[in-house]
One Martini backbone bead per residue (centre of mass of N, CA, C, O) as a GRO file, in nm:
protein
  128
    1MET     BB    1   1.146  -0.254  -0.277
    2THR     BB    2   0.858  -0.137  -0.156
    3VAL     BB    3   0.854   0.116   0.109
    4ASN     BB    4   0.661   0.241   0.361
    5TRP     BB    5   0.656   0.556   0.521
    6GLU     BB    6   0.477   0.692   0.755
    7ASN     BB    7   0.171   0.740   0.615
    8LEU     BB    8   0.207   0.442   0.458
    9LYS     BB    9   0.253   0.254   0.678
   10TYR     BB   10   0.092  -0.060   0.620
   11LYS     BB   11  -0.028   0.041   0.349
   12MET     BB   12  -0.282  -0.161   0.155
   13CYS     BB   13  -0.465  -0.274  -0.078
   14PRO     BB   14  -0.700  -0.532  -0.026
   15LYS     BB   15  -0.733  -0.606  -0.345
   16CYS     BB   16  -0.426  -0.531  -0.509
   17GLY     BB   17  -0.173  -0.402  -0.319
   18TYR     BB   18  -0.142  -0.122  -0.332
   19ASP     BB   19   0.124   0.143  -0.213
   20GLY     BB   20   0.143   0.447  -0.303
   21HIS     BB   21  -0.146   0.601  -0.335
   22PHE     BB   22  -0.426   0.788  -0.195
   23LEU     BB   23  -0.771   0.867  -0.176
   24VAL     BB   24  -0.855   1.122   0.073
   25ASN     BB   25  -1.067   1.227   0.300
   26VAL     BB   26  -1.029   1.556   0.440
   27VAL     BB   27  -0.925   1.781   0.675
   28TRP     BB   28  -0.879   2.128   0.676
   29HIS     BB   29  -0.642   2.333   0.853
   30GLY     BB   30  -0.699   2.682   0.804
   31GLN     BB   31  -0.643   2.940   0.590
   32VAL     BB   32  -0.863   3.137   0.386
   33ARG     BB   33  -0.979   3.278   0.100
   34LEU     BB   34  -1.280   3.444   0.036
   35HIS     BB   35  -1.461   3.420  -0.254
   36GLU     BB   36  -1.713   3.427  -0.481
   37ASP     BB   37  -1.578   3.163  -0.641
   38GLY     BB   38  -1.417   3.083  -0.367
   39THR     BB   39  -1.108   2.942  -0.264
   40GLU     BB   40  -0.776   3.013  -0.093
   41GLU     BB   41  -0.505   2.898   0.005
   42MET     BB   42  -0.292   2.911   0.291
   43SER     BB   43  -0.054   2.909   0.488
   44GLY     BB   44  -0.037   2.664   0.765
   45GLY     BB   45  -0.165   2.408   0.714
   46HIS     BB   46  -0.371   2.104   0.780
   47THR     BB   47  -0.424   1.763   0.779
   48LEU     BB   48  -0.710   1.538   0.853
   49TRP     BB   49  -0.745   1.191   0.959
   50GLU     BB   50  -0.909   0.885   0.999
   51GLU     BB   51  -0.999   0.562   1.013
   52SER     BB   52  -1.302   0.654   0.884
   53SER     BB   53  -1.196   0.755   0.632
   54TYR     BB   54  -1.220   0.808   0.313
   55VAL     BB   55  -1.107   0.563   0.053
   56GLN     BB   56  -0.905   0.532  -0.267
   57CYS     BB   57  -0.795   0.341  -0.517
   58PRO     BB   58  -0.630   0.420  -0.822
   59GLN     BB   59  -0.606   0.120  -0.951
   60CYS     BB   60  -0.914  -0.033  -0.864
   61ASP     BB   61  -1.137   0.145  -0.694
   62TRP     BB   62  -1.126   0.088  -0.423
   63ASP     BB   63  -1.341   0.130  -0.125
   64GLY     BB   64  -1.320   0.288   0.209
   65GLU     BB   65  -1.128   0.268   0.498
   66MET     BB   66  -0.833   0.341   0.634
   67LYS     BB   67  -0.818   0.081   0.816
   68GLN     BB   68  -0.820  -0.122   0.565
   69LEU     BB   69  -0.509  -0.066   0.491
   70GLU     BB   70  -0.398  -0.210   0.772
   71TRP     BB   71  -0.399  -0.541   0.758
   72MET     BB   72  -0.080  -0.599   0.792
   73LYS     BB   73  -0.041  -0.526   1.097
   74GLU     BB   74  -0.171  -0.812   1.201
   75ILE     BB   75   0.073  -0.937   1.078
   76PRO     BB   76   0.333  -1.118   1.096
   77PRO     BB   77   0.627  -1.020   0.996
   78ILE     BB   78   0.725  -1.265   0.833
   79PHE     BB   79   0.464  -1.278   0.658
   80SER     BB   80   0.456  -0.976   0.554
   81SER     BB   81   0.728  -0.983   0.404
   82ASN     BB   82   0.654  -1.215   0.210
   83LEU     BB   83   0.401  -1.092   0.097
   84ILE     BB   84   0.521  -0.835  -0.018
   85THR     BB   85   0.710  -0.979  -0.217
   86LEU     BB   86   0.489  -1.114  -0.379
   87VAL     BB   87   0.334  -0.859  -0.464
   88GLU     BB   88   0.571  -0.724  -0.608
   89TYR     BB   89   0.605  -0.950  -0.814
   90CYS     BB   90   0.315  -0.948  -0.937
   91LYS     BB   91   0.317  -0.654  -1.031
   92LEU     BB   92   0.560  -0.695  -1.238
   93THR     BB   93   0.440  -0.944  -1.405
   94VAL     BB   94   0.191  -0.795  -1.507
   95GLN     BB   95   0.397  -0.587  -1.660
   96GLU     BB   96   0.575  -0.795  -1.824
   97CYS     BB   97   0.782  -0.926  -1.654
   98THR     BB   98   1.019  -1.105  -1.588
   99HIS     BB   99   1.151  -1.292  -1.340
  100GLU     BB  100   1.433  -1.156  -1.362
  101GLU     BB  101   1.341  -0.856  -1.373
  102ALA     BB  102   1.183  -0.858  -1.103
  103LEU     BB  103   1.428  -0.935  -0.918
  104THR     BB  104   1.600  -0.694  -0.997
  105GLU     BB  105   1.399  -0.468  -0.912
  106MET     BB  106   1.390  -0.601  -0.604
  107ASP     BB  107   1.676  -0.702  -0.524
  108LEU     BB  108   1.655  -1.029  -0.572
  109GLU     BB  109   1.717  -1.343  -0.539
  110ASP     BB  110   1.618  -1.649  -0.635
  111GLU     BB  111   1.659  -1.794  -0.361
  112ALA     BB  112   1.494  -1.592  -0.188
  113PHE     BB  113   1.230  -1.636  -0.356
  114GLU     BB  114   1.206  -1.942  -0.284
  115ASN     BB  115   1.174  -1.903   0.020
  116VAL     BB  116   0.910  -1.747   0.009
  117LEU     BB  117   0.745  -1.963  -0.129
  118GLU     BB  118   0.791  -2.188   0.083
  119PHE     BB  119   0.679  -2.052   0.318
  120LEU     BB  120   0.385  -2.006   0.208
  121ASP     BB  121   0.332  -2.313   0.147
  122ASP     BB  122   0.360  -2.397   0.445
  123LEU     BB  123   0.146  -2.224   0.555
  124LEU     BB  124  -0.099  -2.321   0.380
  125THR     BB  125  -0.071  -2.619   0.466
  126GLU     BB  126  -0.117  -2.563   0.780
  127ILE     BB  127  -0.413  -2.417   0.738
  128GLY     BB  128  -0.547  -2.571   0.475
   0.00000   0.00000   0.00000
């Protein structure tokens, strides 16, 4: 299962669920050499972005603000972990993996996946 840490922790495209990398408009702080035909970065710089920075998903072309990628942060951990499992499964099966291949790729037993489905079904039933 894919787990994002550091810069990508809790970040997932709200449209397609992609959690690999994103295109972000950033401000770069550091020195550059200014030439007639452009600039050349020098070492020692760093990038900065904010919750309102523009971001685009490279998978589905959704675009919005950085803070919109963190929608899973607001979900209780038990629900978000099951939802992440289901999203990972869906991404693999869309790539034409069989059920067994998807579970093997995710390092998940069939019984554990059935528990995820049961949990989500109970939750959906409860919220109507």
